[in-house]
N, C-alpha and C positions, 0 to 999 in steps of 0.2 A: 138753685137754677140748672138748667140743662143746657150744656153747649153741643149744638146740633154740628156734625162733622160729616164730610162726604161720605164716609163710609160707616153708617151707624151700625151698631152691634148689640146684641142683648146683654142686658146686665145681669150679673150673679149675685146673690144676696152678698152682704157684707161677710168677711171671713176673719177670723181670728188671727193672730200674730202667726207668721209662717216662717219657716227656716228652711233654705235651700243650700245644701252642701256646708252647713255649719254657719252661715252668714246670716245675721239678724237683719230684718227689713221691717220698714213701719207697716203698721196695721193698716193696709189699703185694701179696697176692693179688689178681689180676685177675679181677673178678666180672662175667660177662657176663649179660645180660638172660635170665632163664628159668633161671638155674643154681642150684645149691644153696650156702648158705654152709657153708664149712670153714675153720677158722682154725687156726694153730698155737698150742700151750699157752703160748708166750712170744711176746709182741709188742713191738715197740719202743715205748717209752713217749714220749707227747707232753708235754714238761716243762710247757709253757705250760697245757695243758688240765688236767694232774694237779694243778697249783698252784691253779687255779680250782676244781677239785672239793674239793681237800682243805681249801681256805680256807672253803669253804661250808658252813653249819650243816646244809644240806639232805642233804649226803652221808652219812647215817647209814644204818647198816645196820639193816634190820628182819628177824627171822629169816624170816618168811613171804616176804619178797622176796629173801633171799639163797640160798633153797634151790629145787632142782628135783628133782621125784620122777621118776625113771627106772627101770622095772622094779620098782617098790616100794622102790628104794634113794634115801636122801637124800644129795643132792649139793650141795655149796656152790658158790654163784654167783661169778664172777669179781670181781675189784676193779672198781670204776666206771671207772678210766681205761683199764682192758683191755677193758670192755665197751663204751666209748665209741669206742675204736679199731676195734672189730669192726664197730660200727654205722655209723660214718662213711665206712668203705670199701665199704659196700654200693653196688650200681650204683643210679644215679638213674632215676628212673622217667619216660620222657618223656611226661608228662601234666600237667594244669593242676588244681590244688586250690583250692577257695573254701572259705574259712573265716572265722569271726569272729575278733576282736581276741585273745581268750583262746587258741584254737587257734594263731593266728599266731605267739604268743610261747611256747607250751608244746607240747612234742611228748612224745609217750607210745610207749613200745615202740620196736621197730625199724622198724615200717612207716611211722610218721609221718616227716616231715622229708626224705624221698627224692624228692619231686616236683621236677622241674626247675623248674617256675614254681608259686608259691605266691601266693594272691590274698587280701588282707584286703578284705572287703567290709563297708564301714560302714553304720551304720543310726542311726536317731534316737537310740538310747541308748548309741551307741558312745564319746562322752565320758565319759560315767559309768563305763563299763567300763575306760576307759584309767586314768582317776584312781584307780579302784579298785586296779588291779593295781600302779600306781606306789606306793600308799600301803601295800599289804599284801605289798610284795617279790615281786611276780609270782606268788603264789600264791593260787589261787582255788578256791573249792569246785567241784569237777566230778565229774559222775556218771562211773561206770566206763565206761559206753557212750557212744560219741560223739553229740552232738546232731545233729539234722539239719542239713543244709547251710542257709545263710542264704537266705531268699527273695530272689531277684533282683527282684523288683517292689518291695520296702520297703527295699532296700539298694543301694549303689553302690560300684564298685571304687575303693578308696581308696589302697592301696599294692599293689606287684607285687614280689615277690622273685625274683630270678634266681639259681639255683643250678646252672647248666650252664657248665662251662668253655668249651666250644665256642661257645655263644651270646655270653657275655661276650668272648670273644676277637674274634667277628665284629663286636660292636658296638665293641670298641676299634678295630678296623681300619677301619670305615666312618666312623667319627668323627675319624679321624686322631689317635687318642688314643695314649698309651703309658704303660708302666710300672704297668699295672693289676695288682692281687693278684686274678686271676681264680679261684683256688681257694677263695676266700671268698665267701659269698652276697652280692649287691648288691640293695639295695631302691630303687625307683624311686617317686617320689609322683606322685599326681595334679596335672596333667592328662596326665602321661606323653608330654610333647612329643617327646621323643627317639624314643620308639617310632614315632610317627606320622610325623614328618619324615623319618626314615631308612628307613623301611619298604620303600621301592623298592629301595634298595641292599641291604637284608637279603633281600630277595627275590632280588636277582641271585646274592648269595652262596649262597642255599639252591639255586638253579637250577645253580650251578656245582658244588655238592656232589653233587646229583642226577646230572648228567652223569659225574662222576667215580666215584661209588660206588653208583649206582642198581642196576647190574647186579650188583654184589657183594652187595647187600642181598637182592635176590631171589634169587640163587643161595643165599645163606645160609639164606633162610626155606624154600625148597624141600628143601634137604637136611637141615635141622632137622626138617621135616615127616616126610621119609622115613625118619629115625633114622640116616642116614649122618654121617659126620665131614665137616665142611667142608673142602673142598680149600683150599689155602694159596694166596691170591693169584689173580687173574685178569686176563686181558688185560694191557694196558700196564702197570699197577702192578706185576704180577708181573716182566715183563720189565726194568722199571726197576730193582727191587731186585735181580735176579740179576746185574746187571752187576757188582756187587761180589764179585770172585772171592777176595778174600783170606780170607773168612770161610768156616766149614765150612757144610755143607748145613743142620746143624740150626740153627744160629745164624742163617743167612740166612733159613729158613723161618720161624723164629719172628719175626724182624723183620717179615717181609712179613705174618704173622698179626697182630701187634700194630697194624701200620700200617693193615690192613684193618678191624680191629676199631674203631680210633679214627675212621676214615672214616665208617662205618655209624652209629656212636654220633652223630657230628657230624649226620650228615644227619639222623637221625630227631629228635635235639634241635631242628634249625633248622626242621624240618618242624612241629613241635610249637608253636615260638615264632611262626612266620609265621602259622600257622592262628589262632593266639590273638590275635594283634595285629589281623589281619583281622576276626575275628569280635567281640572285645570291646572294642578300643581304637579303631580307626579308626570304628566306628559313633558313638561318643562325640563325636568331631570333626565327623562328617557331619551330626549333627543340627542344626547351626546353619548349614549351607551354603545352606538356604532358610529362610522364615519360617514353616514349620509348627510348630517349636517354640518355644512362646510363653513359657516359664519357664526360669529358670537358677538353679543354685546359685553361691554365692560362689567356691568352688574351681574352677569351671568357665568363669568370666570370661574365662580365657585361650583356651579353645575357642571363645567368642563373639567376641572381638575379635582379628582377624587383621590383620598387617601389609599396609598398603595399601587396607584397607576405607575406603568412604566412610561416615562417620558423621552422624548427624542429632541435631541438639540442637533441640528446639521452642523457639520464640520466643513470649513471651507477647503480643506484638502481632499474630500471626497470620501466614499465608503469603501472603495476597493482596497482589499488587503495588499494589492501589489503597489500601492501608492505609498511613496515615502512621505510621511507626514512632515518630518523635519526638513525635508528639501523644499518646502514650500516658503514663500518669503512671507506669508502671513505667520503671525504668532498667535492663531486662534485656539480656542479650546478644542482638543481632540477627543474628549470624552463625549460621546455621543448619546448614551443610555443613562437614564437616571431613574430613581424611584422616588415618587413624591411622598413626603413624610409628614408635612405641615404646611399650612397656609396663612399669611396675614392678610385678612381682608381689610378694606378701609374702614376705619373706625367712625361711626356716625356721631357727630356732634350733637349735644343737647341744645335745644332751642332752634335755631335756623337749619333744619335738616336738609342736607344735601345728599339724599339717597338716589337722586338721578345722575349723581358724579359731578366732578369738578376737577379741574386741571391739577389741583394740590394732591389728588388722590392718586394712590398707586396700589397695585396687587402684587405681593410678595409670594413666591413659591419656594419653600424650603425643601431641597430634595437632596439625595446623597448617591454616591457610587461605593462600590467595595473595594478596598485596598488591602495590602499586606505590609506590615511593619517589621517581618522577619520572625516574628513570634506568632501573631494572630491575624486573622481577617477582622476588618472593622468598616464601618460606615463613616464616609467622609462627606461632611455637609458643604452645601453650595446653595447660594440664594439667586433666584432669577426675580427680576423686577420688571413688571409690566406697568408701563405708564398709562394714564387715563387715556381713553380714546373716545371720541364721539361716534355715534351709531354703530353699526355693525363692521366687523374686520374679519378678514380671512384667518382662519385657524392656523393654516400652514404659514402665515406671515408672522405669527409669534415667535420670540427668541426660542421658545421651547413649548412643545405641545404633546398630547398623549401620542404613543407610538401608533396607535390604530389609524392615525389620520396621515401618517407618513406615506409618500408614494413608494411603492413596492415594500411595504412593511414586512411582508413575510420574508423577503430575501434579506432584509437588513437584520431581522431577528435571527435568522439562520446563520448569517455570518457572525453576529456578535455571540451567538452560543458557541460556535466554533472557535472564536476568540477566546472565550472563557475557558473553554476546555484546555485551550493551548496554554493559557496563563495557569491553569492549576497544574498542568503536567510540569511545566517549565520551572514552577517555583519549588519543586522537589529535587531538581537537578543542582549540580555545582558547576561542572565543567562543560562548557558549551562553545559554539563559534558563532560570531557576528560578522555579517557583511552587509553594510548598509550606512545610512547616514544617522548620526546621532540626533536625538530630540533635545530641544531647548526650553520647554515649557512643561509645566504639570499638566495633569488632565483637566484642571479646571481653567487653564489658559493663562496662568502667571507665568511669566519668564523667571527662570531661577538664575540668580546671580552668578552662580558657580557654573553654569552651562549656557553662556550667552551665545557662544559661536558654535556653528555646526562644522561637523568635519566627517569626513568619509572613514570607516573603520573596516578593516578586513584582518580580524584577528581572532585568536581563542581569548575566551572571556570566562570570569568567574562570577557566577551568581552569588552574592553574599549581601543579603539586604541589611543585617544586622551592622556589618562593618561599614558599608555604604552611608546609611543613614547616621552612624555614629559620627562619620567624618563630615557629613554634610547635614546638620541638624535642621536646617531650614527645609530640607525635602521630606522631613518627618510627617507621614500622614496624621492629621489631628482626627482622631475618632470621635465620633459625637454619639452621646447616649441621652435618653429623654426620661424625664419622670413623667408618671402618669398625670393626665391633666385633672383639674378640680372644676367642678360645676360652677359656673358663674353667669348669672344672669345680669346683664346690664340693661337698665332702664332709663328712660329719659321722657321728656314731654317737648311738644312742638310748640313753637311760639305762635303758629297759626292756629288759632282756637276753632272749635267745632261750634257753629251758632245756629240756634233753632228760631226761625223767624215765624211770625203768626201766619203769613202767606208768602207768595211769590214777589210781592211789592218791595220786601225787606224793609218795610217801614217801622214795623214793631218787633224788637227782640225780645224773645221769650226767655232764652236761656243761652249761655256760653261757657265753655269749659275747655281746658287744656287736655290735649290728646294724649294718652299714654303710650309710649313707643317701646318696643322691645328692640334695643339697639345691637343686642348680642346674647343669642340664645346659648343652651349648653349642648345643643346637636353637634355643634363643630368639635367639642370637647370630647363627647361620646364617640365619634367617629375616629377621631385620633387615638381614644384608648383601645378601641377595638383593632386598628392598626397595630398598635404597639404590642398588644398580645400575640399577633401573628408573627411579628418581626422581632424575635428575641435579641437579635444582634443589635438592635436598637435601645433595649431596655438597659436602665441602669442597674437592675438586679441580675445581670447576665455578667459575672464576674470571672468565669472560665474563659481560657483562651479558645477562639473559634478556629478551629483547625481545618474545617471543610465548609464549603458553600453549597446551599441548596441547588437544585437543578434550576429552578425558576429564577435564581439570582445570578446565574453565570453571566448573563448578558450585561451586568453591572460592573464586571471586573475590567480594569484599564487595559490599555493598549501599551503602555510602557513600563519598563523595568530598569532598575539601577544595577549595573554590572561593573566588573573591573576589567579593563583592557589589558591583558598581559603584554601586549607589544608596546602599548604606550604609556603604560605603568600609571594609570589613573582611572577614577571611576566616571563613568558616563552613564547618560539616560539614554535607553535604546528601544526600538520598535519591536515588539515581541514577534512580529510576521517575519522578520529577517533573521531571528535567532534559531539556530539548528543544533541539534544535537551532534556530538563528534562521532564522524562516520568511522565504521570499520575500515582501517587501511591495512595495505600489505606491509608485513613487518619490515620496517626500515631497518631495524638492528640487524636482520639477517642479511639484507642487501648492503650492508657497510663492508667496504673493501680496504680493511685495515688489517694490521698484524693479528692472525688469530690469537695469538697469547694475549694481546691487549683486549680482545673481546671477551676471552675466557676470565681474564682478571676482572674486567668492569662487571660481567655478569655475576659472578660469584660475590662480589662485595655489594653489589646493588640489591641482590636477593636476600643476602644475610641481613642487611640494613632493615629492609622492609619486614623481614621475618621478625626482627627483634621490636621493631616499633608495634607490630600486631600482638606480640607477646605482652608487652609492657601496658597496651591499652586494654587488653582482657584480663591481665593479672598485674595491677599496679605494684602489689607488694613485692614483685620480683625485680631486682635491680640487676641490669644486664650490662652496665657501664663498666669499662675496663679500668678507667682512671678511678683513684681512691677518693677524689673529690666528687661528691654527686651532683650530676648535671653538667660536668665538664668532659669535652672530649667525647660525646655521644653521638656527633654527627659523622658524615662521611665527606672528606674533602678530597679531591681527585684533581690534580693538575694535568693538564693536555698541552704539551709545548712541540714546537716544531715549525715547518715553514708554512707559509699560507696556502690554504686550499688543499690541505691533505686529509681533511675529515675530523678535525678537532670539534668544531660546532656542532657538525653533524652527528657526532658521537653522543653528544648531550640531548640532541633533539631525538635522536633513535632510541636512546634509553627511555626518554619520558614517553615517546609514543608506544613503544612496547610494553611498558609498565603500566600504561594507561593512566598516567599522572600528567598534570599540567607542567609545561615548561614555563618557567618565570624567568626570562632574559633581561638582565640588566647591564648598564654599561658605566663609566664613569661620570657620564653627564647627568645620569639619574641620581647620582649620590651628591654632587656638588664638589665643592673645592676647597671649604674650609673645614677644619676638624670638627666643628659643632654640626655643620650641615651633614657630613658624611657620617658622623654617629648617629644623629636622629634618622636619616634617610635608611641607613643600614638597620637599624633597630626595627623600624616600621616593615622593610622589606624582608627581613628573615622572619618576623613575626607572622607576616602575612602568609609567607611560604610554608612555614611549619603548619599554621592554621589549616591551610588548603591542600597540605601533603603534595608540593610542588617540587619539581626538580629545578633548582636553582642554577641559573647560569651566569657567571660574571665573565663576559668576553672582553678580550684584550686587558686582563686583570694587571699587566705590568706596571701600570700607574700607580697603584696601591700597593704593589708588591716591590718595588723598586729598592734598591739598597740605601740605607740610611747614611747620611754624611754628618759631618762635624758642624757645619755652619747652617744648614737649611733646616731650621727648627720647624716651620711649617709642613715640609714634606715629612719629617720625622714624626711630627703629630698625627699626620694621616696615615702612616703606616703602622704607627701604634695602636691607633683605633681599630684599623682593619684586624690587626693581630688579636686584639681583644674579642672582636665580635667572632672571629674564626674559632676561638678557644671554646666559646660556649653555643655555638650554632649546633642544633640537633638534627638538622635535615642533610639532605644531600646537595652538595655544593661543587660544580664544575667549574674550574679556573682555566682558561684558555690564554695562551700567549705566544706570540712568536720572537719575543725578546726575553728568552730565559736567562740571559747572562746578566740582566740587570737585577735579578730577584735578590732580595735580603736573605742572609743566612737564617734568619729566624724562621722563615716559612718552612725551611725544610722538615723541620721536626712537627710542624703543625698541618702538613699535607700527608694525608694517609698514603697516598701513592701517586707518583709522577710517571707518566708516560710519555715516551718521546715518538712523535709522529714524523718519520723521515719522509724524504721526498718520495714520490710514486714510483714503485718499480714497474717493469713491463707488464707483468702479468696483472697489476693491479690497474694500470692504464687501460688495458684491453678489457678488463672486466666492468670497469667505469662506463667504458663506451658501450658495452653489451646492455647494461642497466638503463643508460639513456635511450637507447634505440628501443627496448621493450616499453618504456615509458611513453616515447613519441608514438609508437603503434597505438598504445591505450587511449592516448589522447585524441588520435586521429578517429578511433573506432567510435568513442563517445561523441565527438563532434558529428560524424555521420549519422549517429543514432538520433540526436537530438534536433538537427537539421534536415531530417528526411522530410521531403515535399516543400522545403521552405526555400524560399529565393535565395538564400544565401548558401545553398547546398553545393558542394564542390566535390570533384572526384577524391577517392581515396588517395592520399599520398602514398605512392610506392617507394618503398625503402630498400635500397641495394646494399644490405646489411654486409654482405660479403666485400664488396669494394671498399665500403667505410673502415671495416675492420683491418683490411689488408693496409689501407692508408695510415690507419692509426699506428700499425706496428712499423711502418716504413718511416713514419715522422719521428716515432720514438727512437729509432735506431740512428736516424741521419741528423737530428737536432738535439744533441744531449744538453746544449746550453739553453734551449729553448722550449724544454718540455713543458707539457700542460699539466697544471695542476687539476683537481677536480672540479673547481667552480670555473674554470676556463673551459673545461669539457663541456659542463652544462651550457654555459654561454654560446659555445661554438654550435651546439644543437639548435639552440634558439635562432641564431643567425641563419645557419644552413638551411633550416626549415623555411625561413622566411624568404630566402634566396630562391627556394625551389618553387614557393607559391608565387613568387614574383614572375618567376620565368613563364608560370602558368597564365599569369594575370597581365603580363606586360602589354598585350594588346590592347586590353582595356585601360591600363595606366597611361600608355601612351597617347592616347586620345582626350586625356583629361581637359586639356586646354581647347580642345575643338568642340564643334557642336554636339549637343547631348544625344543626336540621332546616331552618331557613329558608336557612342558608348552604349547605347540600348541595344544595337546590332550585335554586340558581342555575346557569344554564348559561352557561359561560364563552364558548362559541362563538356564543352566540346574539346578544351585544352588537355595535355597530357602532363602530369605531375611525375617527376621521380627525384628521389634524393639519394646521392651517391658521393663518391670522393671528391667530385668537382667542386661542389660547394664547399667543402672542408679545406680544400686546398686554397680557395679564395679567402677563407677566413684566416688560414695559417699564414698567407702571404701578408695579409693586414696587420696581424699580430707580430710578424717578423719585422715588418717596417717600423713599428713602434719600438720594439725591443732594441733594435740596432741604432735607432736614434737616442734612446735614453743611455744606451752603453757608452756611445759616443760623447754624449753631454756629460755624464758623471765619471768616465773614465775607468768603469768597473760594471761588473754584473751584480744582481741583487745578492748572489752568493758571496761575491767578494766584499761587498758593503758589510754585510752581516757579519764576516769573520773579522774585518777591519775593526768594526766598532764593538766586536767581542759580545754580540747579542745572541748569535746562533751558529752552529756548524752544520751546515746543510748536508756535507759529505761525510758526516761522521759515520762510522760504522764499528759498533761495538765488537771487540774481539778478545776481552779480558785484559787485566792489568799485566805490569810486569811480573808479579807474583802473587797469586791467590791461593792461599792453602785451602785444600778440600778436606772436608770431614770424613773420615773413615770410620764407621761405626764398627766397634768391638764386636766379635762373636760372643764375648761374655755378657754383653749387654750392660744393664746398669751396674753390674758389679765389676766392672771395669777397675782395673788398679789406677789410683789416682796419679801416678807418675806416668802413665803412658800417654803419647801424643800422637796425633795424625799427622804432624809435620814430619816431612822426609828428614832423613838423617844428614843429607847433603842436597844441596840446591844446585842444579844445572839449569842454565838458561835455555829456554824453549822459544825457538823463534815464532811459533805458532801463536805465542800469546802477545806478540809485539803488535800494536796497531799499526796497520797499512792501509793505504787508500784504497777505495773500492773500484771496481771498474768505471762507475761513474764518475768518481773523483779523478781517475787517471784520465779520462776522455775531457773532462773540463779543465784539467792542469794543461794538457796538451792545446786545448783551445785558448787558454789564456796566454801561453807563449806565442801562439800564432797572432793572437789579437794585438799584443803588444808589438811583435814585429812590424805589423800594418800600420800602427798609430804612426802618423807622420810622414808616410810615404804616399799619401793622397789617396789611399783605398779606404774611403770612409765607409763604404758599403761593399761586403764582399759579395760575389754572385751567389744568388740563392739556388740551393740544390734543387733540381726537378724530380717530382715524382713520375716515375714511368710505370704505369699499371701492367700486371701480367696480361698475357693475350686473353685471357677469360674474364678479366676485371676492366669493364668499359663503362661507358654512360649509361648503358642499357642493361637489364637484368640479364645474367648470364648464369651459366652452369656453375655448381660450387667446384672450387679448386680440388685437385686430388691432395691426398695426404703427402705426395712426394713432392708436391709444390710449396708445402708449409711444415716446416720443422717443428717437431712436437718435444717438449721436454717437460718433466714433472714440474707442477706450480709451485716452485719454491720461491722465496722473497729475492734471491740473488739471480734469478732466471732472466736473461736478457735476450731470449729468443722468441721466435713465433711460437703460437699455440694453435692447436687445431680448434676452429670455431665451434664445431659440434661436439667436442670432446667434453663430457659432463663433469670431468674432474677439474676443468680449469676454475681456480679459486674456490673449489668445493670444500665446505667447511668440515666435513668428515676426513677429507684427506689430511687437512691440517691438524685436526685433533685426535683423529684416531676414534675408532668406533667405541672403544671403552670409555675414553675420556669425555664423550659428548653425552654419554647417559646421564640423567639426572640434571642436566640443565634444560631450564624451561623458559629462558627468556626469548626463545624463537618459537615456543609453543603457543599457537593461537587459543587453545583452550585455557591455559593458564594465563595468559593475559589477553 
């Protein structure tokens, strides 16, 4: 019986068993494209399909559907399974059909369901339609006529069903898969990564088929158009098949015809697939290759985020390198550039498929930045999560997105590259300077518990990530490495069946089957493996330390580093934009105004110590320690004692600066107050100081050096701990104190050299004034240079150095009991310069409380600025008032208090002991007789060897007598002596005084007279040392240091 269909085709003769791609099929009539359907009255039954149909309540016969009117006669329709077997063997149509979900799941008549590619286009109401079909058992009211195709502008491709064995065979082949049931349709889900990733290989397959069967296809079409029978086989294909001589000609011709037919069908199917992917799928992926597409759907995030992409996550603190990230109140993530390494797409559940999305779904982006752990660079993983959202969303509203979509992306990339170069250069340095706010969070935004509070730092720092991360292991970057992915196809079935109805009334169900779904394909894994091969820093096979970063990865380096702040004595996290290399400075050691013999002694000791360290590092087998116990006494301990403000601390600072070594200053507060705390802190500090080649300075060290007693066991333990540490410290340690009288005698032998810093001499005082004048001029010059053209620009401060120097000498001569030390001179310059600037700005300052207009009318550049002796006299008057008040309160001066407490003797002047034998070398040299002696045969007292008070001491003694006489007489404040400047020294710049107006003496330490301001010999080091003795000393040499 013949079933008449809407689209009759010619029938081909019955064909033998056929194999396509290695899959067996039942022996059914071969239907070529354009042929007419003819079927046998008896067809082999498909038991599985029959069971589905008979079990379904929809398989009910309706008379109108079971009959067919032919020539006025009523004929009975075939059984459902028989009709289905006839329909399923109809040839597939090599074309693409777009449809809504109802048509995607329901087929009507013989024409539907035959396209090799069926596409479900989803729309805003698709979720409702899917839920209704699930609820109603896949039956929906549908008009007899097909609705119009979905509008491409309002819908999008959501699923693609492949019903072509040649296409599925080729996909299986290019993906290196196996065991596919290609006779059954396969449905792929958006974003169709498999189609896009393997398109090039599928094109290669198509081109191979075209070369093999293209001629046969053209010949077949030509003969079909001319109405002639197609000749069996062409070219090489015919010759190949004719080599089998065992078969009869009819069978051999039939085999050739079958093979040719299969090849032409495969070619047409592959052409349809390639054109479909090129036209419909690849454009979906190409939309996000540039920044023209500004919105994205949740299911398209996989197309937006590609492996290896540089992502951008905006920081709340802004992108400017001048912004202090740590000063922001928000504790947000400050790493802005990331590399995408992997994604976790929403896993589709088998059964009730939710490929259109649901609120429980999320999209994870696994990305990384590059950090350093002190030994190697590595990738640090961070995961961004995007929750499900309906419809389309602006790409830049996502928590992270590809850098190309960022506003001013080129500027951001340039800045991040500059930041990366800066990070790479800083990581190689050790001694730096930082001025800025500390950071409290890691690059990924987590607050470090050790760095919760922000603080402003202005200090030299040491960059040592190994030590810092060892002390704070929670800050250690956790480097991530990946194993290559393994191909894994995840398949499933949709509970909403594909149903084939006899017609549009859906009254008679012919067949129903579960749809085979590709829930996860291997394209994601292949893309990941390709990315892993390019990024060796991510591969687990990369076992060697990564010491350099590729140019394209520089933007992934972080903005923070961990450093040790020397002034605060702790590790901190800092912003690399505010880290600077130590700038070259004027040799501070050369500007020290101290005893030249002290400078020579310190210089020789420090240079010898550094030289021994260098030799021991290059030749470890050489032992240069003087002590018979190895490792003991190899350090250099220098004690500097004397009155406050005479250059003790400045000496240690100048030695560190001249030798280009970090200065590590510590105080008693850094060490603790119990023996356990002191020992632990001293061990850590001395270890770090030696590791970083620092000059260690323990300021005001008398607390730990004080004399031990019989009853204070805690203090004795502290001193013992300190003595033991000093014994084995191998670096340079400066100890300073102004209470040397309290030192324990055990320290005498443990200190290599003790240097006494007496009160400032006259020439020292004048030299310090000159240094501060030169420094103030340099500051004003730089200020003018940087403020040029700025609203804050002011006239250059004019400094009348001649009047200042004359006043300094006068004050020194007339106030022996209130002479300034070096620190007071520096403070006086700060106050005097502020007074001079106030005199210039007082017109502006006086109207602060008036209306703003008066203040704006003030012209900052119109005033006149000058610094001379007048401002210093004001400062001296202020200091004098406090000193007199303090003396009246305590009943003594600081010098008296130090002598009474037996802590210091400020008026001490060494002139030898009562008797000190002097060694007289014999002319005989080493062969000198053993009984000879250098001691004189008789001793005569020499008055020159008896200590006598200095001129300063005599003046102070006279002052004490005068002060004691005034106490109780009502004279609580003596009349302050007034400075009367010479005629040429005034408040305005004047001519230089003549040499007759200023007495000049050789610059010796006991000189108490005026000096010539322009005389180059004043405190000249060569005058002190002599030309011969200064040769070979390089501590002042800029080239050496």
